[in-house]
N, C-alpha and C positions, 0 to 999 in steps of 0.2 A: 020858280026855276029860272035861271038866267037865260036870256034869249041868246041864241047862237049868233055870232058875228055875221053880218051880211056879207056875202061873197059877191064882189063886184067885177073882178077881173075875169077875162075869158078863161084863164087857166084855172082859177078857183071854181068857176062854173062847171068846168070839166072834171072837177074833183081833184085838182092838183094844186098844191100851194107850196111855195118855196120862199124862204127868207134868206137873202144874201147879206152878208156882213161886209160892207165896203164903205170906204170914205166917200160920202155923198158929193162933197165939193170936188174932190179929185176925180171921181167918176164922171161928173158933169164936164169938167175941164178937158179931160182926155177924150170924152165922147164927141165934144164939139170939134176937136182937132181931127178925129177920125172921119167925122161927117164931111169936113172940108176936103180931106184927102180923097174920099170916095167921089165927091163931086169933081175934083180936079182930074180924076181918072175917067170922067165922062159917065159915071153911073147915075142912075135915078135913085136917090136915097129915100124916096117915098114909096117905092115899090115894096110889095109884101116881103120879099126875101131879104131886103136890106133895111127895112124901117127900124129894126131894133139892133142892127149889127154894130153901130158905133158904141152903144152902151155895152153890148156883150164883149166887144173887143177891149173896151176900157177895163172891164172887170177881169178879163182874161189876162191882160198885161199886168194888172196889179197882183194877181195870183202868181204869175210866172216870175215876178221880181220881188216876192214878199221876203226873200232872204235878207234884204237890206235891213229889215226890222228885227232880225234875229242875231243873237250873240253866240257864235259857235263855241267859244270857250266856256261860257256859262252853261251851255248844254252839257258839255263834258263834266263840268264841276258839279252838276246837279246829281251825279251818280258816281262818285269816286269812293272806292273802298280799299282799305289796307289788305294786302295779300302778298304772300311770299312766292307766288308763281312767277317763274323767270323764263318760261318757254314762249315761243311765238304764239301770238293771238291773231288770227286772221278772220276777217269778214270779207268775203269775196262776192262777186256778181251783184254788187249794189247798183241798182238801176239809177241812171243819171239822165235828167232832162234839163237842158239849159238853153239860153239864147246867146248866140254869137254877137258880140258887141259891134262887129264890123258891118253886118247886114241885118241884124235883129231877126235872124232865121234860126230855127232850132238846131241844136246838135244833141245827140243822145247816144247812150251806150252803157258801159259798166265800169265800176271802180272796184279795185281789189286793194284792200288796206290791211296792213299788219303792224303790230308793235310788240316790243319785248318789255314787259313790265319791270319796273324798278321799285318794287314795294307798294305800288298802287295800280289798281285796275279800274276800268270804267264799265258801266253797263253796256252790253253788246249793242243794244238798240240805239245808243247815243252816237255811235260811229256813223250809221246811215243818216241820222239826223244832222250831223255836222256836214256831211256831204251835201244834203239838201240845202242847208243854210247858205253854203257858198254857191251851189249850182243855181239856185233860184235868184240869180242876178244876171245882169249883162256880163258876159264872161268871154275869156279865151281859155282853151283847154289847158294851155301851159300854166297860166296863173292859177287856175282852179286846182291843178295838181299840187303846186307848191303851197297854196293856202291851206289845203287839208293837211299836208305834211307838217307845216309849221305850227298849226293850231294844236295838233295832237302832241307834238314834241314839246311845245312851250307850256302846255297845260298839264300834261301827265308826267313830263320829264322821264320818259322811258329810256331803256338802253338803246333803242333804235326805232325808227318808223320807216315803213315802206308804202308807197302809193303808186299804183299803176292804173291808168285810165285808158280805155279803148272806146272810141266814139266815131260815129258817122256824122258828117256835117252837111246839112241841106244846102249850105252855100256852095258846096262842092258838087253835090248831087243834082240840084235843081237848076243851077245857074253856073256861070263861069266855066270851069274845066269840064263839068258834067261827067265825072267818073263815078259810076254807080256802085262800084265795089270797093271803093277806097275806104280805109279805116285808119284813123290817126291814133297812135299810141304814144302816151307820155308817161314818164316815171320820175319819181323823186325819192331820195333816201337820206336817212341820217344814221349816225351811230354805227351799230353792228352791221346794219344792212349796207352801209356805205363802205365800211372799212374791212369787212370780212366777206370775201367772195363766196365762201361756202354757205354762209347764212343767207346771202342774197340769192344764191342758186337754189337753196331749199325753198325759199319763198316763191320763186318763179315756178319751180316744179309743182308746188302745192296748189297754186292758183291755176295751173294748167291741167291739173288732174281732176277728173270728174268722179267724186266719191258717192254721189247720189244719183 
């Protein structure tokens, strides 16, 4: 019988083992920079609470920006199907978590997305994945909104695309103007949503209605 692998780490000794998949060299490089920043702030990087913080922060930053490694158009193309459906397809209340590129502080909220098929549809789960692919980067809400719109329009060539994002920005809540109840709303439209007010109004009504 094969011997069980020896558990050396404190976590393993406590019956917990986790394997993280991160670029070792990148993690080391970012960790060293976080270490220097903490020291510049006057912190003791050797105390128990901070000893592993630089490495944790380096891994967290890689996860929060992993969208750079994703191709949103390919995500849509991975599940495209021919279909004659020509009514509105809406996926609303998609959770968004991103980092503002101005202060590298989080902004978070919801995206509401619709498109009108033109002979082709995509898997419903692909739309939130496209949102994540763009959101998991250093962003501004305005650009995030148009990137999602353009990706869906250029990849699926639908009769129209609508995107609305509502988000709270910690750079406004925690610092600067410090307005705790402020919400930023951005929108972007193409085709029928841009040219037909009735279609756009129907979209706004449907994303504002709670059906469940």
